[in-house]
N, C-alpha and C positions, 0 to 999 in steps of 0.2 A: 485597586489591584488587591482581591480577597484573599486570605490563609486558606480559606477552603471552599469546595464548589458542595452545597446544598444536594441533599437529592431533589427530584422535581416532583411541585407538587401536584404539577396537572396531569399525570397518568392517572387513570383510570384501568386497574386490570384484575383479570376473573383469579382469582387465586388459586384454584383449583387447575385452570387452565398454566399457570406456573409452574407449579409445582412437578405436574405429568410433562414437561416439555424442556424446564432451565433446573438445574444444578443449583443458578445464583440466576440474577440478574438487578444487578443496579442499574437505576435511571438518574443521571444528571442534567444541569442546564448550565450551556457556558451562557457570559454574555454575547457574545457574535460568533457566526459557526465556524468551523474548520474545516478545509480540505485536506488537511495532513493530520496522521500520525503514524509517530513514532517513538519505538521504544529507546531510550536513552540509559535503562537497566532492564531488569526482570523485573521489577518492582515501580521504574517511573515511565510516563510517556510525556512527548511532546506535543503542544497543539500550536497554532497561532492563525489569526485571521485573514484574508481574502479579499478585503477592501479597497476600493484605490487608493484609499487617506492609512494614516496612522492604525499599525494593528499590532495586537497586544500578542506575544509569544511566553508561554505557558509551557514548565515543567511541571508533571502532576505525578504524584502518587498515589500508587491505587490504592482503595480501601484496604484496612487490614483483614475486615470481616472476609473480604475475598481471597487474601491470600496466606489466611488462617487454612491447613489443613484438614486439622481435627478440633474439638470446641466452637465452633465458628458462636453458637451462643454466646461466649461468655469474653467473645470480643462486641465491645460495643462501638466501636471504629467506621460507621461505613459510607465516611466522606471521603472524597480526592482532597488531597492536602496538596496546597501549590507551593513545593520546594524553592522552586526560580522563577523570576519572572522578567521581562525586559517588552522593546516594542522595533518594531520593523514600521519605515516609514513610509515604506508600501506593501504589496499584497505578498504573503509568505504560498507559493502554488505548489512548490516541490520543497520538501524536508530531508534531510539524512544525516543522522548521526556516524561520525567515524569513529567504529568500534576502539576501546582500547582508551578513548581520549573524552575530555569533557570540549569537543569541541562540535558544531553543527553547520552544515552547510546548505545554504538555501538557494532558490531560484524565481525572481515574481512574474516566470509565465509570462515578460510581455519582451523579454531579452534572453539572450546566450549567455549573461555573467550572472555571478556566482557573487555571493553574500556570502561570508567566515562570523561564526559567533560562539564564543567564550561562556561556557556555561557555569563556570564557576564550581567551588566546592562547599565546603561546610560552614566556611567565615563569610562567604559573601552568597547574599540570595539572588542576584543581580546577571541578568543576561546581557551579554556586552556584545554589541558589532566591531571586529577585531583587525576588518579588511573584506578584501574581494577580489577576484578573480574575472580578469576578461576572455568571455567566449572567443572564439574565432568565426563567427559568424552574426550576421542579421537574421533575427527571427522575432516571429511574433507571437508564438506559442510557447516560447521558452525553452532551457534544459532539461532532459534527463538528467538523472546522479546518482551513483553508485560507489558505494565505497567498501571497503570491507579493513580488516586489520594488519596492520604492515608496519612497518617502523623503515623509513620516520613514514609520518601519515601522508594517505593521497587518496586525490579522488577521481574518480573515473566521471566525465561528462561531456554533453553535448547536443545539440539540437538535431541535427540530420546525420546518416551514417557517415559523410562523406567528410564530417568535423567532430567526431571522437575523440578524443587525447585524456592521457592518464595526468595529473599535473598532483606537483608536491606543493605540501599545503603551506610549507614555512617559508621557499622561494619564491614557489609561482613557476617556477622549472618546468617544461613539459617532457616528461620521462616518456611519452608513446605515443605514436598516432597511428588508427586505425585507417589501412588504405582501403578504400572501399568506391566501385567505380562509379557509383548513384548515388545520387543528392536526398534522397527519399527522408521524410521527416519521421524520427524515432518514436516510439510506444513507450518504449522504456531501455531500461541498461540494468544487467543483470550480473553479479559475479556467478560463475559457479562452482569455483575454487579458486584457489589462492591467486593464481595469476590468470587463469580462463574466463572468459564474461561472454555474454548476449547482450548484440545489440540486435533490435526487435525494432521492424518497419511497419506503419502504420497501414500499409499493402500487405501486411500477413508473411514478407519474408525477413530473415533474421541472419546475421552474421555471428560466426564465432571463431573468438580469435585468442591472442595468448600475447600478455605484454611482454615476456620476455623474449620476443622476436618480432622482425620484421618480416615475418614471411605472410604471405597474400593473405587470408583468413577463409572461411570454410563458409558457403553458403547455401540455405537453405532457401527453395524459391519461393515466392507467394502462393499459395493455393490458387488454382484455378476457378473460375466462375465467375460470378460478378465483385463488380468493383466496389467492395463497401470497408469501413475500418477494421482493423483488427486488433487486437489486443492479448499479448502475450506475457506470461511468467515462468519461470524455471526454477526446478525443485535444484537445491544445491548438495552435492552428494560428493563422499568421499574419492569416488571413482567417477572420471568425466561420461564413461560408455551409462551409468546407471543414472545419469540426469534424467530428467524427464519435462518435455515443453509442453504448453499447454498454450493454445490460441485460439480465443473467441472472436466471432464475425460481428457484426454489429444486427445481423439479419438471424443470430443465434446458437451460429453455428459451430460445435468445439472441436477441435482437431489434437490427439494425442499424438507425441512424435519423441523420440529417444535419440542420443545424439551420434551412436552407431547407425544412425539411415538419415540422414537427413532430407533425402526425396519421399523417406516414406511416412506411414501414418500406420501408426499401434492402434487406436481406435477412435473413433469418432462419435458424438451424437448431435441431435438437433434439441436445445435446451426448451425447456418451458416460461422462457421470460417474454415479459411484454418490448414491443421493439418502437417506443417511440423514436422521433429524432433525438439524436444524442452527440456530443462534442468527444475527443478524444479523451477529455481530462474529468468528464463525470464518468467514467466506467474502471471500476478495480474490479482485477484479478487475481485471484492469489490462491497459490499451493498453500495445503495445510503444513506444516512443519514439522508435527509429530502425529499425525494421522495419514497413514499412508493411501496413496489412491483418492484422495479427495481434497478440492480445491473450492473457493468460492466466487461470490459474482456479487455485483453491487452497481448500483448507475441507471438499470433500466425502469426500475421503479423504485417503491419506496422498500424495497426488501431488502434485505442482506440471504441471498440463496447459496447452498450447501451440494455440492455436488459429489457422488461415488461414480468410479471410473472404473472401478472392480468388473462390474458386469457388461459392460460395453463391447462392442464387436467392433470388427472393421468395415461392417454397411452401416449406412447412415440410420438412426433411429431414434424417435421421438422417445425424450427422457422426463423423467422427473427429479424434483430436489428432494435431497435426501432429508434434506430441513430446511427452512426459511425463517426468520428473522422479521418479524413484522411490524416491533415497537413500536419504532417511530411514528409510524401513521399514530398508533392509540395513544401516544404520550403529548402527540403534538394537539396544537389548541386551533387549527384553522378552520375556519369557518366554508361553508359550500361554497361560496363565492370564490376562496383563496386559491393560490397554488400549492399544489399540493405537493405536503413534505418528501424530498427528495433525500436520497443516502449520497452524503457525500466525500466519504471512506469509507475503508476498514483497515482492521488487519488484525490477524493472528495472535496467540502470543505465544513466544518461541519457545516454549517448554510446557506447557500445559495446554494438553491434545485439541480440548473444544472450546477452550477458553478465548473469547473475540471482544474487540473495541469495534464499536461503530459510533461513526456521526450523521447530522443529517442539517440540511438547510434552515429549518427553526433553532439551529444553535441547541439539538440535543446531541446528548454523549451516553453510551449504554454500555454496560460491561456486563455480559452472554457466556454462561459456562450450560452449552446446549446438552440433551442426554437424545443420545440416539435413539431414534423410533423402533419400536418392534418391526420386526419384517415379514412380510406373510411367505 
């Protein structure tokens, strides 16, 4: 395990192109690719490998040059720094940090069981496994995980709509179970408030539930039309009614709705994305936490695309991305005969409006702050 990740030496960039499109762009190379990117603080992010054998798990501090708001030229440090590291004996397909703690929860994508990890403090740089939580079902696609700041620490998890539960991390006690009639595979779990969460299914339906009550959840039905995979994300908001939900199908159709009308659609569009055959774990859809109306998509190609929904209407229309990051294809060393580089994950910075991290199948990891293009 090295102390720093050096900038990639394989990238060939057009400097004028970078200056016009990016405020900052840092390119690095991991020893093995990652499918998880998770913030552990506003300055540190966790990555982990997903091969079938032993995998490295790292907590990385972002380059100080990127974090400097002023006098960037005076900041010499351009590297990621490894602050904590450890190993998982199996793949890491899903990873969530428990806010307010140094605990991380993972899933291997092969069962519904969870693994618990302690990232330690300033006096120890080793990531240690501390326990596990047994899932409620047999799953070959793994569990979805969600967490929010709570006392005591808790985690929401499940592989299907019928086995979502809230678990006390200290005792393993089940604090809540989602009462759902179906057994639909989940695409994601998302807290939209302190106790309210979305359980989104691969068929495009989702449940809204509150962990404080045993009342039946509200249900938003699956969109009509062809039977395809759907990916969903919800924006957290102080008031539940302000929460926006975006659903993206494997055919590229995006639907935006809010929680005041679960059966309705606020706006929709047909995205300009390539649509090769894809699996559930290939695609990431995320609302921008600090950029109203924008969301990002990766996994359909070697691009991370950002879309602005502010101009969308209620009728389906074609739309183009506001911005797209194709830098992983530029920095990759693949030949004409090799498999094209695919984006494995991306994530928005929680506070910096246009800063994202993205990772690819060649082990590259990029940190980029994009410039909004001029609109005609």
